[in-house]
C-alpha positions in Angstrom: 21.9 -15.9 -11.5 19.6 -13.1 -9.3 19.8 -15.8 -6.1 23.0 -15.7 -6.6 23.7 -11.3 -6.4 20.9 -11.4 -3.7 23.8 -14.0 -1.4 26.8 -11.6 -3.1 25.1 -8.3 -1.2 23.8 -10.4 1.9 27.7 -11.5 2.2 28.6 -7.8 1.4 26.4 -6.7 4.6 27.6 -8.8 6.4 31.3 -8.4 5.8 30.5 -4.1 5.8 29.0 -4.8 9.0 31.5 -6.8 10.5 33.9 -4.6 9.5 32.1 -1.3 11.2 32.5 -2.9 14.6 36.2 -3.5 14.0 36.8 0.3 12.4 34.5 2.2 15.7 35.5 -0.7 18.6 39.1 0.5 17.5 37.9 4.2 17.3 36.5 4.0 21.0 39.4 2.2 22.3 42.5 4.8 21.3 40.5 8.2 21.3 39.2 9.6 24.0 37.3 12.7 22.1 34.3 11.3 20.5 33.3 15.2 19.4 34.3 14.5 15.9 32.3 11.3 15.4 29.3 13.5 17.3 30.0 16.5 15.0 29.9 14.5 11.8 26.2 12.2 12.9 24.2 14.5 14.3 25.5 17.3 11.2 24.8 14.0 8.4 21.5 14.2 5.9 18.9 13.9 8.4 17.3 10.3 6.3 20.7 8.9 8.1 20.5 10.1 11.3 17.1 8.4 11.9 18.4 5.2 10.7 21.7 5.6 12.8 19.6 6.4 16.1 17.3 3.4 15.1 21.0 1.2 15.1 21.8 3.2 18.0 18.9 2.5 19.7 18.7 -1.9 19.3 21.5 -1.2 20.9 20.5 0.3 23.5 17.6 -2.7 23.6 20.3 -5.3 23.2 22.1 -4.2 26.4 18.8 -4.1 28.2 18.1 -7.4 28.0 21.5 -8.4 28.9 20.2 -6.2 32.1 17.3 -8.8 32.2 19.8 -11.5 31.5 21.5 -10.9 34.9 25.0 -10.1 35.8 26.0 -13.5 33.7 25.9 -11.1 30.8 27.5 -8.1 31.7 30.5 -6.9 34.5 31.9 -4.5 35.9 33.0 -2.9 31.9 29.9 -2.6 31.5 27.2 -2.5 33.5 26.9 1.1 33.8 25.0 0.7 30.1 22.9 -2.3 30.5 21.9 -0.6 33.8 21.6 2.5 31.9 19.9 1.0 29.1 17.6 -0.9 31.3 16.5 2.9 32.0 16.2 4.1 29.2 13.5 1.3 27.9 11.0 0.8 30.6 11.1 5.2 30.7 10.1 5.0 26.3 8.7 1.5 26.9 6.8 1.0 22.7 8.1 4.2 21.9 11.8 2.7 21.1 11.0 2.2 17.9 9.4 4.8 17.3 12.2 5.7 14.7 10.4 5.7 10.9 12.5 5.7 7.7 11.5 9.0 6.1 
């Protein structure tokens, strides 16, 4: 029974992650004014802000890795994203992972 709950929890986490990605993609595709989201995120509970920053930095890390893999991993539509991400990771080094859960 406990194993079934773990499996259901993992499936729910996957479903929620996919839904979040889809909703975020739709939002950035339709709206130019990011201020409402920025205001919401930066005024959220501080522990949650830290968690969101860990998520954002994980994206930066992944984009930097895509830059390292070469141009087959990005094109003109996201080249600035992967290049800037590479610069961020190069500048921060190991500090990119120093976002503790407090």
